[in-house]
C-alpha positions, -999 to +999 in steps of 0.1 A: +285-696-200+259-691-174+254-672-141+233-685-113+212-664-089+195-675-057+163-655-052+141-652-021+106-636-024+082-630+004+056-654-010+044-670-042+023-640-049+054-617-045+073-640-070+045-639-095+042-601-093+080-594-093+095-620-116+093-609-153+068-631-171+094-643-196+116-656-167+086-674-152+089-699-180+109-730-170+136-726-196+147-710-229+179-704-247+186-674-224+176-687-190+164-715-167+141-711-137+139-736-109+111-729-084+120-744-050+091-727-030+093-733+007+125-746+021+129-764+054+155-764+081+176-795+077+175-806+114+142-793+127+122-794+095+108-760+104+098-740+073+123-712+064+109-678+056+103-669+020+096-684-014+128-696-030+137-696-067+170-704-085+176-685-117+203-692-143+209-665-169+232-665-199+263-646-189+256-617-213+222-611-198+221-589-166+198-596-137+167-575-142+168-545-118+135-555-101+152-588-089+183-572-074+165-567-040+155-604-038+189-618-049+209-636-022+246-644-019+253-680-030+245-702+000+273-722+015+252-754+011+225-748-016+195-771-013+194-775-051+217-764-079+217-766-117+236-796-131 
C-alpha cells in the first residue's frame, strides 16, 4: 500500500534544497514524485502561493523529517492525484 502527501514549498529552489535527492527522481519501487509547480485559482486564474509537489511513499516508509513542515492536509479538491 501507499501513502500520499501534498507538499508546498516556497519556490522551486526551496524544493530542490529541501527534498531529499532520491525523492526528486520521478519514481522507484519506494516512491513516486509528481511535480505540479505553480497552481492557479480555478475561477480567477491567479497564481497560488508556493511550489506544489505530490509525493507517494510506500506505507512502510515514513515522511522524511525535513518534509514535515511543508506537508499539507489532503485538499478537499486536489488539482491532481495519483491513479
